[in-house]
C-alpha positions in Angstrom: 0.0 0.0 0.0 3.0 2.3 0.5 3.8 2.1 -3.2 0.2 3.0 -4.1 0.4 5.9 -1.6 3.6 7.2 -3.1 2.3 6.8 -6.6 -0.8 8.8 -5.7 1.3 11.5 -4.2 3.5 11.6 -7.3 0.4 11.9 -9.6 -0.8 14.8 -7.5 2.6 16.5 -7.4 2.9 16.2 -11.2 -0.6 17.3 -11.9 -0.5 20.4 -9.7 1.8 22.0 -12.3 -1.2 22.0 -14.8 -2.3 25.2 -13.0 0.5 27.1 -14.7 -0.4 26.3 -18.3 -4.1 26.6 -17.4 -3.6 30.2 -16.2 -1.4 31.0 -19.2 -3.9 29.6 -21.6 -6.7 31.5 -20.0 -4.6 34.7 -20.1 -3.6 34.2 -23.8 -7.2 33.8 -25.1 -7.8 37.5 -25.1 -4.6 38.6 -26.9 -4.8 35.7 -29.3 -8.4 36.6 -30.2 -8.1 40.4 -30.3 -4.5 41.0 -31.4 -3.4 37.9 -33.3 -6.9 37.0 -34.6 -6.0 33.3 -34.4 -5.5 30.4 -32.0 -7.8 31.6 -29.2 -10.1 28.7 -29.6 -7.2 26.2 -29.6 -6.0 27.9 -26.4 -9.5 27.5 -24.9 -9.7 23.8 -25.9 -6.3 23.0 -24.4 -7.2 25.0 -21.3 -10.4 22.9 -20.9 -8.3 19.7 -21.0 -5.9 21.1 -18.4 -8.7 22.2 -16.2 -10.5 18.9 -16.4 -7.4 16.9 -15.4 -6.4 19.4 -12.7 -9.9 19.3 -11.1 -10.0 15.5 -11.3 -6.8 15.1 -9.4 -7.5 18.0 -7.0 -10.4 16.2 -5.4 -8.0 13.5 -4.1 -5.4 16.0 -3.2 -7.9 17.9 -1.0 -9.0 14.6 0.6 -5.3 13.7 1.3 -4.8 17.1 2.9 -7.9 16.7 5.0 -9.6 19.7 3.6 -12.1 18.0 1.3 -15.4 16.8 2.8 -14.1 17.7 6.2 -16.9 19.1 8.3 -14.7 19.0 11.4 -15.9 22.0 13.5 -17.2 19.6 16.1 -14.9 16.7 15.3 -11.8 18.8 16.2 -12.6 18.0 19.8 -12.7 14.2 19.1 -9.7 12.0 19.9 -7.5 11.2 16.8 -8.6 7.6 16.8 -12.3 8.6 16.5 -11.6 11.1 13.8 -9.7 8.4 11.9 -12.6 6.0 12.2 -15.0 8.6 10.9 -12.6 9.2 8.0 -12.5 5.4 7.3 -16.3 5.2 7.6 -16.7 8.0 5.1 -14.2 6.4 2.7 -15.9 3.0 2.9 -19.5 4.0 2.8 -19.4 7.4 1.0 -16.4 7.9 -1.3 -15.8 4.4 -2.6 -19.5 3.6 -3.5 -19.8 7.0 -5.1 -16.6 6.5 -7.2 -17.7 3.0 -8.2 -21.1 4.4 -9.3 -19.4 7.1 -11.4 -17.2 4.5 -13.1 -20.2 2.3 -13.8 -22.7 4.9 -14.9 -20.3 6.7 -17.2 -18.7 3.7 -18.8 -20.7 3.9 -22.0 -20.0 7.6 -22.5 -16.3 7.5 -21.6 -15.6 4.3 -23.6 -17.4 5.7 -26.7 -15.5 8.9 -26.4 -12.2 7.1 -26.1 -12.9 4.7 -29.0 -13.9 7.6 -31.3 -11.0 9.8 -30.1 -13.8 12.4 -29.7 -13.0 16.0 -30.8 -14.2 19.3 -29.6 -17.6 20.0 -31.3 -17.1 23.7 -32.0 -13.5 23.6 -33.3 -13.0 20.0 -34.3 -9.8 20.1 -32.4 -8.6 16.7 -31.0 -8.6 15.9 -27.3 -12.2 16.2 -26.1 -12.1 12.6 -25.0 -9.5 13.6 -22.4 -12.1 15.7 -20.6 -14.3 12.6 -20.3 -11.4 10.5 -19.3 -10.7 12.9 -16.5 -13.9 11.7 -14.9 -12.5 8.2 -14.6 -9.1 9.6 -13.4 -11.0 11.3 -10.6 -13.0 8.2 -9.7 -10.0 5.9 -9.7 -7.9 8.3 -7.6 -10.8 8.6 -5.1 -11.0 4.8 -4.9 -7.3 4.4 -4.4 -7.3 7.0 -1.7 -10.2 5.4 0.0 -8.3 2.1 0.0 -5.2 3.8 1.4 -7.3 5.5 4.2 -8.9 2.2 5.1 -5.6 0.2 5.6 -3.2 3.0 6.7 -2.0 2.2 10.2 -2.7 4.6 13.1 0.4 6.7 13.9 1.9 5.7 17.2 1.5 9.3 18.5 -2.3 9.0 18.2 -2.8 5.8 20.1 
C-alpha cells in the first residue's frame, strides 16, 4: 500500500503543475483573439483539458490534505482515533461507492468517447475525449485514496 500511496502522491505532485499552463492559456485567449486573430479557440480547448485533469486530481489532493469533505468544526474535539474511524467510515460508505457508481454509470459515455477519439464539437480540435477520461481519473484516484485510508496504520502518537 505504501507504493500506491507514493504513486498517488506523485500523480498529485505532477498534476499540480497544470495550474500554470491553465492560467497561461486563459490569459492568452484575449490577446490571441483580439490581437493575433487566431488560435484563441485552440488555447481555450487546451485550457479545458488542463482544467478537467487538474480538477479531477485536486479532489483526491484535497482529501489527502484533510480539507475535502471535512466538516470538522465539532470533530476537532474528538480524539485522533475517533476522527480516523470517521474518515474510514466516510471512505468506505461514502467515497468508494460514489466513485464506483461514477465509473459504472459513465462507462458507455467514456468508452465511446475514447474509442472515437472524440474531438471538440465547436472547433473539431482533437482531445475532447481527455475531458471525459478525466472523470475516470478522478473516480480511480478517489477509490485508491479510500483504500489507502482504510488500511493505513494509526500513527503511534495518536494511540
